[in-house]
N, C-alpha and C positions, 0 to 999 in steps of 0.2 A: 434953625436950622437945620435942614435937612442933611444927611449925612452923605460922602458920595467916593462910593469907590470905583477903583479902576481896576483892571485883572489886567494882563500882558500875557500875553502868551505864545509863548517861541515854538513856530510848529518843527521849524527844522533847525533846533541848536547845538546838536554834535556834529550834522553835516558842515553848517552857517563855520562852526570849530574849526574844525579839518582844513574846510577849506578854504580859515581864514591861514591859515598856516602852509598848506601848501595849493594855491588857487589850482581847477582843476576845469577846464574844456569840457562840457557837452556832460553826458551822464554820469551821475557822481553816487556812491551810496557807499553808507558804512555800513561792514555786516558781524554779524552775534550770533556764535555760536549757540545752536539751542536744540536739543532730542536729537543728539549726534548728528545735526544737521547746521549749515553754514546759510544762516537767512537773514535777509535785509532785515535792520537796524530802522536808519534814516537817510533819506534820498534829496538831493536839490528837486528844485522846480523842473530842469531839463527833464531826469530819469521821470521824475511824472507824467512829464507830456510821453514819455514814452508809453505808457501804462504799467509803469509799473508802481509796486507799493510794498509796503510794509508787509514783512514777515515769509514774504514770496523767499522761495530758497533762489539759492544764488545760484546755482546754475541753472535756473529756470529764467532768472532773470534775466542774465546771460544771452540764451537761448528769442528769447524774444527780444533783446539790445546788446547785439554782439560789442556795441560802441562803450557797454558801461565801464567806467573806472571807480576801484573799490578800495577798503583798508578797514582794517580792526576797528572793531570802536572800542573807545574810552571812555566805561561811565565815569570813571573818578577824576579826570580830569573834564567831563560833564557836570559835575559834580562841582568842580575849585570855579568852573565859568557861573556857572546861577549864582556862588557867593560872591563874584563879584559884579553881578548883572547889579544883585538885591544889597550893594554897596552904592553901588552909582544911582540907585535906581531911589536913597537917600535924597539928591540936590531936590525931590519933589517935598518930600517930606517924612518925619522922621517913623513913620508908622509903615514899614513894610516888612512882607511875611512872602513865604512860598509857597506855593499851588502849584504841588506837586512835587514832580520831575520837570517840570516843563513852562513854569510859568512863575510870576509873581503875584500880589495885590496885594496894593498901595491906599490907606488912606488919606484922603487928598481932603478930606473936610476944613471949609477956615484955612487951603492955603493956594484953591485955584488962580486968588486975585490974584496974586503976588507975578504970575507970570501971562496977565494981562485975560485970563477967561481960562472956561474950560476945556474952550475947543480949541487956543492956543496953545493950553500947554498940553493937550493931547496931541495937536502942530508939532510943538518941539521935539516929545517922546519921540511917534515918528521919525520927524528928522533927521535926531542925535545914531539910533539905535539902525535906521539904515544906512546912512555915512561910517559906519560902522562894522556893515555888513552883514545884519540879522537881520532876519523874515521874523514883522512880532505882530500879532493882529493886539487892538485893545478894544476894551470898552470898558462901559461906563454908568454905574448904575447909584441906585440910596442902597443897594447891596448887595453882598458879595457875591449870592450866588445871581442874583440878576445881571452884575458882573461878567461874572465867568460863565455865563451863558450865551452873552450881546460876542463874548470873545472866542466861542469857539464854532459858535454858530449863528451869529448875523455882523460881529466888530455892529458897535453903534452908539452910541448916547444914547441914555432913555433921560427922561425927559424928570429932572425931581416932582414926586411927589404920585409919578402914574407909570409904573416899570410893570401894569401890566400889557399895557398899550403897548410896549414894544417885548414884552417878552409873548404875547397872545402869538403872532404867526409862528415861534419856533418851533422844531421838533421837540416830543414829551423828554427825549434823552437829554437835552438842553438844561434840566432839570436834577443833574449830576446824579442820575435811577442806574440800578444795575442794568447789564443789556439784558437781565431774563425779562425782567420788571418792564421793562421799555419794549420787549415785541409782542407783552402780553398784552399792554395797551392799545399797539396798535393793532392786532388783530381785534381788537373790543371796541375798533373804528375809534380813540381817542387818538391822533396822532400828533397833535397842534396842544399847547401851555393850552389858549381859550378854552379850545371842550375839555378840558379837563377841570380847568375852573369851574367850569359849569355845571360841571355831577356834584348830585349831594354827595357832603362829605360823610355821611354814613355809610352809604356803598362804599365808597373807597378803601376807609379804615378797614373795611367788613373784606375784602379782595383781596387787598393788597397791606395790610398792617400797618403801623407809625409812620413808616419811613416813607412811603413815599407824601403823607399830607407835613412832615416834617422840611422834607424839600423843598414843595412847595412854597407854605408859609416864609423859609429864608427867602425863596428866591421873588417876594410878594409884600414880604418887611412885614410878616405877621407875626415871625419872631429871630429875636438876632441871632448872630452869627459871630463870634470876635474873633477881629483878626491880630492875630499873638505875631509879633515881630520878631525877628532871632533876638537873641540875647547876646549883649557884649558878651566876648572873654572878660571872664575880673585880670582888677590889676593885682601884681602882689608884686605894690610897691610903699613903700612907711615916709616920714618926713622927719625931722627935730629941727625945729631951731632953738640954738641957746641962746641966754642973755645974757651970756659975757664972753666969750672967746676962748676956748679951750688948746693947748697943747701941749700936754701930756698925752704920753700912754697909756696909762691906768683911768683917766677922765676921755679918751677917745672906746676905750674899750669898756667901762661902766653905760658910754649913750649907747654904747652898739650891743649892749645888750640887752635894754630898754625897747630894742629897735628890731631886735630878733627877736626878743616873746610875743615884739605885733605882729612881727609877717608871719612869727608860726601858727598864728592864732587864726589867721586865713587860708593860709596852705590848710590847718586841719576841719575847717571847715567846707571846701573844697575836695575832701579828700587826694589830698594832691604834692608830691615834694620836691622840695629845691636842689638842681646838676649843678646848676651855674648861679652865682650869687655876687652882685653887685656896689658897693660900700664907696659912695660921693660924697669926698667932706671938701667941703667950700668955704676957700680962708679968707679975713678979712679982707685981702686983696680983690678979689672979685674971682680970684682963680682956682683953676678945680682939682684937686688929689683923686685919683680912682685907684681901690682897690678891687681885686676880683680875683673870686675864690670859683674853683671848680672839684666840684665834691665825686668823690669814684661813686656813691649810690646816693639815689634822689634822699634825703633829710629834713625835716621839719623840727629836732629836737636844736632848742637851743644852745642844750648846755652844751653837746655836743660837733655843735658848727662853730663857737663864738671861739677856740684855743685856735683854730686851725685858721681863720682872722691874722691871728700876733703878730706873725710875724711881716706879713703887706700892710699892718700901722705902722710897726716900729718901723718902716724904710720910707714913711712918708712925711713930706716935708711939712712942718701944720705953717713956716712965719712966719705973721703976726701974731697966728692964732687959724683956730677952724669958729664959726660964726652958725655953721646948719651939716647934718649931717642926710642923705637917703641912701636908704639902705632899699634892694628891689631885686627881684629872682628873674633871669631875665631868660633863664631855661624851667620851665618843669614838665614832672613829668606823675602822671599817676599814683597814688603811696595807701591802698589802703590801711583802713586802721587796724591797729593791733592791740593784743593783748593786753594788757600793765600789770605788771608783777613786780616786785621786789629785787630780782634777779638782776645786775648788772647785765650790762650787755656780752651777748655771748662772744666769741672768739670769729665769728663772720663782723663784727658790727668791727671789733678793734682793728680790722683788718681794712675796712674801708676805711676809717682814716686816716691810719697809716701811711698807704697810698694815695691818697688828697692831699699829705701833709709831704710827698716826696712829692705829687703831682703839682705841688706849688713848684716847687724847686723847676724840677727835671723835665714838667710834661705829663700829662696823664697817657699822650700817648706812646711814652716812652716806655713806661712800665708794662710788660709784655706775659701773656702765661704762657702754657704748656695748653691747649687743646687736644682730644684723641680724633682719628678724620674716620672714617670709615673707607677704607683700602687696606691691602694685607701686604705690597708695596713699602718696604722700611720709611724709603726717603719723603710716604706721601701720609705716612701710618698718624702723622701730626700736624697741627695745624699752631701758629701766632698767634693771638688775639692782645691787644690793652683789656688788659683788667679790670680799668674801667667802666667798657663797656661790655665789657660779657660774665657768664658765669660759669666756673666750677658747671663738668659737667660729661656726663658720657662716662667709659667705661678704660681700662685701660687693658682689661684682661688678654692674653693672647694660648692659643694652645700649646706655644712653644716661645720658651724663655726668650727675651733682648735685655741687650744692653741695658746697662745704664747711660753710656757714654755711648753717641751715633756719632759719624762726619762723613765726610764724602770720604771714597773707596778709595785707598793707596794702594801701590802695589806691594809686594814683598821682591825682594832680590833672595837670589839662589833657587828660584822653582819656577825654573823653566819649562818647555811640552813635555819633558821626558817626566816630568815630577808626578801627573797621574792624576788621577778623580781623588786622591786621599791627600791630606795635608800632608806639607813636604815635612823628613824630622827635621835638616834644619835649617830655618832661612834669617835674614836683615831685615828690622822692620824698625824705622827712626836711629837708624845709628848705634840698632841693639844686637847683637848675636842672640837668639832665642833655638831654644829645643822644646819640639815637642813631647807635652808628658800622657795627655788624653786627650782625643777629641772625639767629639760625640756629633755623630750627625749620619747622611745629610737632611739637611732639609733643601727641596725643590720649589725654587718662587720664581713663580713665568712675571713677565712683565704687562703690564694692560697695553694692550693692542690696541684696545680705544682710544688712547692718548700716544701723543708723539712725545717723546723723551730721547734724549742726545745720549743721558745713563746709561740707558740702558740696552743703548745697540749693538752688545755681544751676546743679546738674549737672553738666554735661563740663567739660574743662578743656581748652586749647589753650596746651602752656608752650612758653618762648620762650631761648634763650639768648640775650642784650643784652649785647654791650659798649659803654660810652658813651665819646665822644671825650676824659671827666674821669678816667676812669681804670677806674671802676666795672664789676666784672660781675656782672648781674645776672639770677635767675633768673626770669620773669612770666609772669603766664600773664591767656590770654581767655575770657570763659564766655558761647559766642556766645548760648545758649538765653535771660541775663538777663545782655545786654552788657555787661564792664566787665573792667579790667585791674588788674592783682592781682603784688605782688612778693612772693614769698614764699624767696628765698633770695640769697647773696650767693658765686660763685664767689673763689678764692681769688686 
């Protein structure tokens, strides 16, 4: 049985995707910034009929076609679409791989009869893709190279065992050659693949090297070329069926320990760690109970994960017994291998375990930490982030000392406009009468004018460190433009 290969080329993959989301009538193109200029990345058929081409600058294209509509290109979205099309193409055969950034290659050997023959299969492919709004060109031949050439330079079907008859009239560029090699061959008068096949091989190898002959042999079937399908992502799940139902917490934890060892071996083989685990316990009455565990950090250490499950397992109602256990990692992150040593986990590991334990009760999102932010404004000098999804970093250093406690500005009583730019001698704050013993300052802070903030509508602030005779160490500021005194923080 001859090997049969189909090559699908989507010449307008990016623009077809964009127009599926938001249809446009008339010329349309996606733009991409290259060499400090906006250039056309992908065009629809109407734009090509206007004489526009890929690589043309956007300004030049608008001069040729004033009605041109454009949007920025989204390469990541295009790659995702190609993955979706690859999964769809497995309906025709299991061996489907990528052919560059805009094509697919299928090994349909022995599968065409399921669709009524090769012609019916190709017609079904074109019909379904056209109905979905995709432009496609399809080639079918005995080899991957011949199918690629037919899809991009001829669009047709080569009869089994006779690839040269279908490829002979195509240009030499259809052999997937470098542009310089194709131009050099054309200058020598070798414009078609048939002309190239008639030249002695020794002369071609001496002039152009072995790469040219390899591409020619791959297209004509003299040299094999593999089709590597995209590997399916690994599945991180293990299962255990029990000969007798169990119901004690200790028995369930013992079974879970065995499942964790097997699951962590799979994770270690892929250098991955679990962030979210799900334990499914099937009861004798065919009902199931689930125990979900979300971890503060990616882990694959059974000894650290097992105790975190105990609280959830204790809350499970076993009924008449549990006869099957399934453990699955439903959220996985890369986790590089670490050096094994005899030292116990450091403080970071213990903190992560503590966050995971608390997160099972109140939710990981509710455990937050403060992180420094790049801003001289006190209110914006920090941000809060979920501790499980962030890492401590940055620096809290400042040119001037900052209070340990920071709160919204609170006006003080007894300091009117006549108090002046220095801290008042006596004032009231939070129903306390305070007397200034020593004041250090001022430190002038201006608002960030590029951000709208109602809290800074009074303008600049002059901050003072005030030590009171009553023992309070406060952070006061004065607003010269709209005179007033406020307390915003308290030192330890």
